[in-house]
C-alpha positions in Angstrom: -49.5 16.8 56.4 -52.6 17.7 58.1 -55.4 15.5 57.0 -58.5 16.9 55.2 -57.1 20.1 53.9 -55.1 18.9 50.8 -56.7 17.8 47.6 -56.6 14.3 46.2 -53.1 13.5 44.8 -53.5 10.7 42.5 -52.1 9.2 39.1 -53.1 10.9 35.9 -52.1 10.6 32.4 -51.1 13.8 30.4 -51.3 13.7 26.6 -49.6 16.2 24.3 -52.4 17.3 21.7 -49.9 18.1 19.0 -47.8 15.0 19.1 -49.8 12.4 20.8 -47.1 11.6 23.4 -48.7 10.5 26.9 -46.9 10.2 30.2 -48.3 8.9 33.4 -47.5 11.0 36.5 -49.3 12.2 39.8 -51.4 15.3 40.1 -54.2 16.9 41.7 -55.8 17.6 38.5 -59.0 15.7 37.5 -60.8 15.0 34.2 -64.0 13.2 33.0 -62.0 11.6 30.2 -60.1 8.3 31.0 -57.5 6.2 29.1 -56.2 2.6 29.8 -52.7 2.6 30.4 -50.1 -0.1 29.4 -50.3 -1.6 33.0 -53.9 -2.3 32.3 -55.2 0.2 34.8 -57.6 3.2 33.8 -56.5 6.7 34.8 -57.9 10.2 34.2 -56.8 11.8 31.0 -55.7 15.4 30.6 -54.9 16.8 27.1 -52.4 19.6 27.1 -51.4 21.9 24.2 -47.6 21.8 24.9 -45.1 19.4 26.7 -41.5 19.3 26.3 -42.3 16.8 23.4 -43.6 19.4 21.3 -42.3 22.8 22.8 -39.9 24.5 20.3 -37.3 25.2 23.0 -36.7 21.4 23.7 -37.3 20.2 20.2 -34.6 22.5 18.8 -37.2 24.2 16.5 -37.1 27.6 18.3 -36.7 30.6 16.2 -33.7 33.0 16.5 -34.8 36.5 16.4 -32.9 39.0 14.2 -32.8 42.0 16.6 -30.3 43.8 14.5 -32.4 43.6 11.4 -35.5 44.7 13.5 -33.7 47.8 14.7 -32.5 48.8 11.3 -36.0 48.3 9.9 -37.3 50.5 12.8 -34.5 53.1 11.8 -35.6 53.1 8.0 -39.2 53.5 8.8 -39.1 56.2 11.5 -35.6 57.7 11.0 -32.8 58.0 13.7 -33.0 60.6 16.4 -30.2 63.0 16.7 -27.9 63.4 19.7 -29.5 65.8 22.4 
């Protein structure tokens, strides 16, 4: 890599705002907030809304859309169009 053109890549802690789960990784993101990690070091803390720990797809809480029922509701409300 060319020196001087890339942002600082350093360890940071991401914390899920919904579940409180935190994980240490590396990123170019920065923050004024810090947290002391289990290894005794202090790292920048980034609060995020959704992680794999709270996302409906990964937790199995994803809703299945009833598309057939929605189509029938549309036809009841607006009627069916005839063949052209």
